[in-house]
N, C-alpha and C positions, 0 to 999 in steps of 0.2 A: 285311454288306449296307449299302449306302450310305443315309444319311439325307438326302442332298441331294434337294431338291424343286424342281419346276418348276411354274409357274402353267399351268393347262390352257388359258388364253387364248392362251398362246404355242404351243400345239399345234394351232392352227386349220387349218393345212394338212393335217395328218393327219386331222382330223375331216372336212374337206370331201372328201378323197379316199375316206374310208370311206363317206361318203354316196353318192358316185358309184358305187363298187363295189356297194354295197347296191342301188341303183336299177337298175343296168345289167347286172350280171354274173349268169349262171345258176349259182348255187351250191347245194350241198346243205345240209341242216340243220346239219351239223357246222361248215361254214364260216360259215353265218349266225350261229351261236352265237359265233364269234370277234368278229363285228361287234357283237353285243349286249353281250358282255363288255367290249369296248373302249369302247363308248358309255357304259356304266355307270361305268367308271373316269373317263371324261372329264367326267362330271357334277359331280365335285368341283372345288373351286376350285384345289387344288394336288394333285399326285401325286408319288410318289417317282420319281426319274430312272429307276430300274430298271423301274417300271411303264410309263413313257413309252417306254423301249426295247422292252418287251414288246409294246406297241401297235404300235410301228414295225415290229417283226418280223412281227406278225400282218398288217399291211397288205401287206407284201411277199409273204407266203404267199397272201393272198387274190388279189392281182393275178396271181400265177403260176397259181393255180387257175382263174382266169377264162379262161385260155387265151392262146396265143401272140399272137393278133391283137387281143386285147381293147383295149388302150390305143390302138393305131393306128386302131381302128374306131370310136372315140368321136368325137362332135362336138368341134370345136376347144376350146371352153371347158372341157368335161369332161376332155378329154385333157390340157389344161394343168393342171387341178386335180389329176389323178391323178399327173402327173409332178412337180408341186410337192410333193405329199404324199410321194411316194417319195424326193424329194431331202431333205426334212426327216427322213424315216425313216433315210436313210443317214447324215445328220449326227448324229442321236441315237445310232445304233448305234456309229459310229466315233469318237465324241467321247471324249476322254481324260479 
């Protein structure tokens, strides 16, 4: 397991996207738990890169669970926030 860490301040795009999903998506309690767990991890000043990747994957799952038209149906600012968060998630997951 990697000991590399990332400051959670650098994960703000993920955090904002999670906030939008939490506020706008109709999700069951299991998906809401993913949001709660992610927020708890993001309260620390630094987390392991593996944790950051896990949060990134959770965001992707949550957006998919919200439905096919979820992102496109959001107001522009929130749509941009979710897309930015998904872009950061992609960067984290595919970073070597």
